[in-house]
N, C-alpha and C positions, 0 to 999 in steps of 0.2 A: 504494500500500500504506500502511496506517496501523495504528497501535497505540495503544490507550488504556492509561494506567498510573496507579497511585496511589503517591504519595510519603509519604502520612500519612493520618490519619483523615479529614481534610477537604481534602486537597490532591491534585488530579488533573491529568492532562495528556493531550494527544494528540500523538503523534509521527507525522508524515506523511513518507513517503519518495517521492522523485521520481527519474526516470532522469537528469535534467539540470537545469541552472539555469532553462532556459526553462519546464519543467514546474512548477518551484517558483513562479516568478513568475506564471504563468498561474493557478495555484491561489490564490495570495495576492490576486490581483486579481479573482478570480471570485466567483460567486454564493454559494458556501458561506461564504467569509470575510466577505463583505458581510452575509449574514444573521446570522452569529454576532456581528459587531460591532453590528448594529442591535438585537439582542435581548440583548446582554451584560448590561445593567443589570437586566433582568428575570430572567435565568437564573443569573447568577453573583454572588458576594458582592463581587467587585472586578473592574475591567476586565481582560480577558485580556492576557497579554503574548505576543508572538510573537518567538521567538528562532531565528535560523538557525544550523544546525550542519552541518559537512561530515563525512560518514562516511569514515573512513580505512581501515576494515577491516570485514568482515562474515562471518558464518557462518550460513547459513540451510539448512534441510533441502532 
């Protein structure tokens, strides 16, 4: 599951959610992350930052 969000007029982010740490690590080591890093200079104004966060509570429909 993923969410795209905007923090300001030119600041955007993507929040990915995974069932466990293995899923997160597989995603970060996978093709999507590699493609983003390869094209980041072309697509983004600055290199992307990847920060890990642990969800401690949630409420979804």
